[in-house]
BALO-979263 format. One line per field, with one value per residue (C-alpha): chain; x, y, z. Coordinates in pm, whole numbers, plus 50000, padded with zeros to 5 digits. Each point is the difference from the previous one (the first is absolute). Layout:
<sites>
guba c(A ...)
xx c(X ...)
yy c(Y ...)
zz c(Z ...)
</sites>
This chain:
<sites>
guba c(A A A A A A A A A A A A A A A A A A A A A A A A A A A A A A A A A A A A A A A A A A A A A A A A A A A A A A A A A A A A A A A A A A A A A A A A A A A A A A A A A A A A A A A A A A A A A A A A A A A A A A A A A A A A A A A A A A A A A A A A A A A A A A A A A A A A A A A A A A A A A A A A A A A A A A A A A A A A A A A A A A A A A A A A A A A A A A A A A A A A A A A A A A A A A A A A A A A A A A A A A A A A A A A A A A A A A A A A A A A A A A A A A A A A A A A A A A A A A A A A A A A A A A A A A A A A A A A A A A A A A A A A A A A A A A A A A A A A A A A A A A A A A A A A A A A A A A A A A A A A A A A A A A A A A A A A A A A A A A A A A A A A A A A A A A A A A A A A A A A A A A A A A A A A A A A A A A A A A A A A A A A A A A A A A A A A A A A A A A A A A A A A A A A A A A A A A A A A A A A A A A A A A A A A A A A A A A A A A A A A A A A A A A A A A A A A A A A A A A A A A A A A A A A A A A A A A A A A A A)
xx c(50001 50286 50170 49675 49992 50355 49951 49681 50203 50279 49732 49826 50329 50103 49653 49987 50330 49888 49680 50165 49782 50081 50169 50215 50105 50075 50238 50175 50031 50180 50229 50094 50064 50227 50204 50040 49756 49800 49806 49897 49889 49796 49832 49897 49861 49798 49860 49877 49851 49824 49836 49916 50046 49918 50247 50232 50285 50012 49976 50291 50206 49925 50112 50325 50073 49919 50224 50289 49953 49977 50323 50193 49876 50091 50351 50056 49881 50234 50290 49937 49921 50366 50093 49695 49746 49777 50001 49920 49705 49866 50013 49823 49721 49971 49995 49716 49804 50053 49867 49704 49915 50054 49730 49741 50194 50200 50136 50374 50158 50268 50143 50024 50366 49946 49715 50253 50263 49757 49859 50355 50084 49681 50031 50363 49899 49720 50242 50264 49739 49862 50350 50063 49665 50083 50347 49840 49750 50298 50174 49693 49917 49636 49937 50287 49866 49640 50139 50192 49716 49778 50265 50026 49617 50036 50233 49820 49667 49985 50369 50014 49830 50113 49640 49982 50352 49910 49694 50216 50267 49731 49866 50348 50074 49679 50115 49759 50052 49870 49996 49983 49931 50282 50136 49896 50195 49706 49655 49678 50061 49844 50232 50238 49725 49812 50317 50062 49637 50024 50329 49859 49700 50211 50265 49741 49809 50300 50229 50019 49818 50204 50068 50151 50120 49897 49676 49894 49843 49676 50053 49729 50199 50309 49830 49787 50230 50120 49900 49898 50279 50254 49892 50226 50308 50070 50362 50187 50001 49621 49934 50200 49813 49674 50082 50103 49680 49809 50178 50217 50326 50087 49906 49974 50047 50137 49989 49852 50190 49885 49770 50127 49711 50021 49699 49973 49733 49979 49766 49928 49803 49945 49762 49952 49827 49668 49927 49644 49867 49690 49802 49802 49662 50171 50189 50332 50230 50199 50252 50071 50210 49880 50238 49889 50157 50098 50181 50132 50143 50234 50124 50279 50133 50302 50073 50314 50045 50299 49923 50208 49892 50153 49901 50123 50018 49760 50218 50308 49940 50250 49937 49923 49917 50010 49877 50049 49900 49765 49649 49824 49654 49893 49641 49856 49649 49859 49707 49826 49666 49953 49714 50049 49729 49950 50263 50334 50174 49896 50242 50372 50277 50032 49805 50115 50078 50217 50179 50092 50070 50172 50198 50180 49700 49871 50316 49983 49628 50053 50310 49801 49714 50221 50167 49655 49815 50291 50169 49759 49675 49766 49755 49722 50102 49968 49653 49877 50111 49822 49679 50026 50067 49648 49855 50265 50055 50364 50060 50342 50081 49915 50205 50303 49964 50007 50318 50168 49906 50186 49726 50170 49752 49673 49732 49943 50014 50227 50295 50016 50170 50374 49905 49788 50275 50269 49796 49964 50378 50075 49748 50213 50266 49831 50180 50352 49875 49825 50321 50192 49752 49983 50385 50009 49699 50197 50304 50028 50083 50331 50123 49909 50211 49697 49947 49738 49737 50086 49783 49809 49914 49760)
yy c(50005 50232 49932 50100 50341 50097 50096 50198 50191 50076 50157 50201 50159 50174 50112 50158 50167 50156 50144 50211 50275 50371 50008 49710 50159 50318 49814 49826 50347 50126 49700 50057 50369 49913 49775 50287 49851 50322 49895 49670 50185 50243 49718 49828 50320 50088 49645 50041 50337 49838 49753 50244 50367 50114 49767 50233 49754 49971 50376 50050 49735 50155 50349 49854 49810 50291 50234 49757 49981 50377 50040 49747 50147 50347 49889 49810 50308 50234 49767 49956 50366 50125 49713 49958 50281 49859 49647 50181 50176 49675 49865 50297 49940 49641 50126 50231 49727 49795 50269 50048 49631 49970 50261 49741 49849 50279 50350 49989 50283 50204 50333 50331 49961 49681 50161 50279 49747 49774 50302 50109 49655 49978 50357 49934 49690 50188 50294 49751 49825 50339 50116 49680 50043 50352 49885 49708 50243 50222 49697 49895 49697 50066 49637 50013 50342 49875 49716 50240 50248 49711 49902 50353 50003 49666 50136 50326 50023 50376 50056 50327 49945 49636 49897 50255 49912 49630 50086 50191 49720 49742 50189 50007 49654 49847 49784 49983 49696 49932 49654 50068 49763 49753 49970 49668 49819 49773 49913 50221 50377 50048 49740 50263 50207 49712 49881 50354 50026 49652 50085 50322 49817 49721 50225 50221 49694 49803 50263 49908 50231 50309 50361 50055 50307 49843 50089 49811 50207 49870 49830 50217 50314 49854 49899 50305 50152 49662 49906 49640 49972 50058 49721 49723 50196 50265 50090 50073 50382 49987 49827 50270 50279 49829 49958 50360 50127 49784 50168 49691 49997 49641 49809 49626 49899 49685 49782 49663 49768 49726 49722 49647 49742 49624 49765 49638 49725 49717 49701 49764 49682 49708 49815 50169 49861 50108 49895 49879 49921 49787 49889 49662 49952 49962 50332 49840 50213 49859 50185 49926 50170 50041 50089 50291 50101 50370 50249 50322 50262 50279 50287 50231 50326 50176 50360 50189 50377 50217 50302 50309 50298 50313 50225 50346 50346 50215 50298 49889 49640 49843 49626 49936 49631 49738 49646 49769 49634 49752 49971 49667 49843 49642 49892 49638 49922 49658 49833 49667 49886 49760 50099 49846 49787 50081 50197 50084 49910 49630 49994 49916 49923 49649 49791 49940 49640 50097 50260 49718 49723 50175 50318 50000 50043 50266 50202 49976 50111 50284 50121 50007 50174 50275 50060 50075 50190 50139 49907 49961 49993 49714 49819 50119 50362 49967 49821 50268 50268 49803 50001 50360 50104 49896 50295 50256 50222 50030 50381 50042 50286 49791 49719 50212 50136 49650 49923 50319 49910 49670 49739 49663 49938 50138 49760 50132 49874 50286 50168 50381 50171 50083 50368 49941 49807 50261 50261 49781 49943 50361 50115 49803 50267 50212 49803 50111 50345 50034 49902 50257 50274 49921 50007 50336 50148 50131 50128 50358 50049 50174 49695 49787 50230 50166 50373 50130 50276 50347 50170 50194 49699 49852)
zz c(50007 50088 49657 49826 50183 49919 49624 50097 50263 49744 49779 50261 50146 49659 49927 50357 49951 49670 50154 50270 50142 49987 50350 49914 49670 50179 50237 49708 49837 50313 50008 49623 50077 50297 49758 49756 49739 49955 49687 50140 50307 49786 49805 50323 50152 49693 49984 50352 49921 49695 50224 50288 49904 50356 50173 50209 50023 49617 49961 50232 49825 49657 50146 50122 49680 49782 50205 49971 49620 49967 50202 49794 49667 50100 50111 49668 49794 50190 49943 49636 49922 49973 49780 49767 50039 49731 50164 50334 49837 49866 50351 50134 49751 50135 50361 49909 49842 50325 50217 49770 50010 50368 50089 50030 50290 50157 49937 49929 50179 49828 50139 49833 49934 49808 49790 49896 49899 49814 49806 49911 49870 49788 49864 49914 49798 49835 49908 49865 49767 49899 49890 49816 49821 49894 49871 49815 49829 49896 49861 49800 50209 50090 50093 50265 50108 50055 50224 50206 50047 50111 50252 50118 50075 50179 50249 50042 49825 49958 49923 49791 49667 49948 49913 49717 49883 50002 49776 49763 49986 49945 49702 49839 50101 49847 49701 49713 49799 49656 49848 49640 49696 49927 49656 49836 49730 49919 50109 50006 49970 50356 50175 50140 50125 50154 50190 50139 50121 50153 50178 50140 50150 50145 50142 50169 50143 50127 50155 50371 50227 50094 49927 49668 49817 49670 49830 49685 49726 49856 49670 49845 50082 49849 49672 49945 49751 49850 49638 49933 49752 50279 50221 49879 49884 50269 50028 50328 49917 49931 50321 50202 49808 50075 50371 50032 49827 50253 50302 50080 50198 49901 49692 49952 49642 49826 49692 49921 49786 49764 50135 49999 50016 50023 50007 50096 49982 50253 50030 50285 49899 50232 50219 50338 50317 50144 50367 50056 50354 50021 50306 50022 50182 50324 49957 49938 49779 49718 49792 49630 49740 49638 49718 49779 49674 49986 49769 50131 49767 50113 49794 50114 49880 50134 49916 50061 49950 50037 50222 50093 50198 50153 50280 49888 50143 49794 50056 49825 49890 50231 50049 50367 49965 49730 49950 49706 49972 49838 50123 49952 50055 49950 49954 50012 49894 50054 49856 50023 49863 50296 50221 50352 50151 50373 50186 49814 50332 49931 49711 50011 49749 50136 50256 50349 49912 49705 50209 50244 49757 49701 50108 49668 49804 50241 49946 49629 49988 50248 49804 49665 50175 50147 49662 49856 50276 50206 50329 50299 49805 50084 49781 50242 49947 49622 50021 50238 49764 49705 50208 50101 49635 49902 50202 49942 49700 49882 50026 49842 50231 50302 49853 49941 50362 50144 49808 50102 50363 49975 49920 49925 49719 49851 49870 49651 49637 49875 50135 50053 49701 49973 50031 50320 50162 49896 50179 50306 50010 49959 50262 50248 49952 50267 50268 49933 49914 50336 50169 49814 50072 50365 50017 49834 50184 50309 49804 49880 49630 50078 50168 49694 49771 49855 49953 50225 49926 50131 50268 49751 49778 50260)
</sites>
């Protein structure tokens, strides 16, 4: 009987220790404080007050822990200030945040002399960032200036005219980006324009959340003065002129090379297995496998297109970023006339008996199957797609979207055209472009070797 009680006692003891009352927590807080563990003491005292806000012992423990933390913080800031005034100011901000957060438990007392020292540190940091901001503006670095003016306000909210200066710097730092139609060596006349429009939409949609200096000009504003005949043969100089006319600071332009397309035809023909489960009058289940002849046709098309683009300074045409490389896309469409009976999940390439008795044949069948429909695709998936296709119209735009999204196969009788797949491949170029634009976003043009606009030009 005693041995049965021991595990229960072992469980009860930790639970009781974890549910200490406010007074017990206050005592533990004082013990931690006596050991010099001020933050553990503070955490225990505030836990006690969360449980019992009116508990006098907990309140006194919180007062003592807060006073110890304040004294230690002031000592460290005073020691740091002669060596690193900016670091000391950062610590002062954290100390202020602590005092503000502690109000719900206690009032952290600081004397007038500390308040004067603290204000001097914060104003000094604000002054330093303000001066750096003014210097950055003079050196035509408005992005850097904007960050300094924001930092100035962080240390001292109403420091001089830092808010107005930040607003002025932001206006000059804002980078207007125009993605203009690319030059296309072949394909439809609108290919370069369609790719540019697609890139803009994807870049805007997929840029991670954050504050950016870049603003992407609407495609309509860029193309307003563009003639249809210029869509597929825009030169670099024309792209720059178009970008300037639209008010851009940076211009994205490129060229699309010839399209290389290769097609393939694959056929799987064999007898597959269908699992049938039957019950007799007594409810006893029996499983049998029935062989079913099937033909599955797959057509593939792989398109490779050479792509090159530049991110250019609209002011002087300096190349800020460049990317060159092939873009590719492969489409696979699968078709079978076999309409499954019952659930597609009841079909398998081989029966369970064959899988156990003839692994060599299983390997050969699975190899031929994968060569036709692709790796990882099951017979049940193909038959389910066959069933679903009867109630779904084949919208070519929807089909291309599924292929661009990475679908392993699409159940159709015909492949998307070479031109459709070329567009899909090129549309994927937004990913390296987005990386380039994000990398460039926080950098001032002067630091990229580009000429910047004078004060009067903005």
